C-alpha positions in Angstrom: -16.7 2.6 -2.9 -16.1 2.6 0.9 -18.8 4.3 2.9 -16.4 5.7 5.6 -14.4 8.0 3.3 -12.9 11.0 5.1 -14.5 14.3 4.5 -13.3 17.9 4.6 -9.6 18.4 3.7 -8.5 15.0 2.4 -5.2 13.7 1.2 -4.9 10.9 -1.3 -2.0 8.4 -1.3 -1.2 6.3 -4.4 1.3 3.5 -4.2 2.9 1.3 -6.8 5.7 -1.2 -6.5 8.7 -0.2 -8.6 10.0 -3.2 -10.4 6.9 -5.4 -10.0 7.0 -6.6 -13.6 10.6 -7.8 -13.2 9.8 -9.3 -9.7 6.8 -11.1 -11.2 9.0 -12.6 -13.9 11.7 -13.6 -11.4 9.3 -15.2 -8.9 7.0 -16.8 -11.4 4.0 -18.5 -9.7 5.4 -17.5 -6.3 4.6 -13.8 -7.1 0.9 -14.4 -6.2 1.7 -15.3 -2.6 4.2 -12.4 -2.3 1.6 -10.0 -3.7 -1.1 -11.3 -1.3 1.3 -10.7 1.7 2.2 -7.2 0.4 -1.6 -6.4 0.2 -2.1 -7.7 3.7 0.8 -5.6 5.0 -0.4 -2.4 3.3 -4.0 -2.9 4.4 -2.9 -3.5 8.0 -0.7 -0.4 8.2 -3.3 1.7 6.4 -6.1 0.7 8.8 -3.8 1.1 11.8 -3.2 4.7 10.8 -6.8 5.5 10.0 -6.5 5.5 6.3 -9.3 4.3 4.0 -8.6 2.1 1.0 -10.5 3.5 -1.9 -9.3 1.2 -4.6 -6.5 -1.2 -5.6 -5.3 -2.4 -9.0 -2.6 -5.0 -9.3 0.0 -4.0 -6.8 -1.2 -0.4 -6.6 -3.3 1.2 -3.8 -5.4 4.3 -3.6 -5.8 5.4 0.0 -7.6 8.4 1.5 -6.6 10.1 4.8 -7.9 13.3 6.4 -5.4 16.0 5.8 -4.4 15.9 9.5 -3.9 12.1 9.5 -2.0 12.2 6.2 0.6 14.6 7.7 1.2 12.3 10.6 0.6 8.8 9.2 0.6 8.4 5.4 4.3 8.0 5.2 4.2 5.0 7.4 2.7 2.8 4.7 5.6 2.9 2.3 8.1 3.0 5.1 6.7 -0.2 6.6 6.8 -1.9 3.3 10.4 -0.8 2.8 11.3 -2.2 6.2 9.9 -5.6 5.2 12.2 -6.7 2.3 11.1 -10.3 3.0 7.7 -9.5 1.6 8.9 -8.1 -1.7 12.6 -8.8 -2.1 14.2 -6.3 -4.5 11.2 -4.1 -5.0 10.9 -0.5 -4.0 7.7 1.4 -3.1 
């Protein structure tokens, strides 16, 4: 578990890629590269907006923000992913 978890009023964000099973089937072996790029993108946006990655499973992320940060920044993670259809073509987050 990360040591720099926010304290006080905290907001948690959970993400999951809708359609990832279909996308994995469609892309075959190429899905691993796409998933790696997706993870890099989510981690970059999360860090840039002071979120802390708590855990990840498959294509899902669990991120913590202070309540104040979450109000301003948490929506930027899925919005950034949606703005990059080249990373996960046909998937929604």
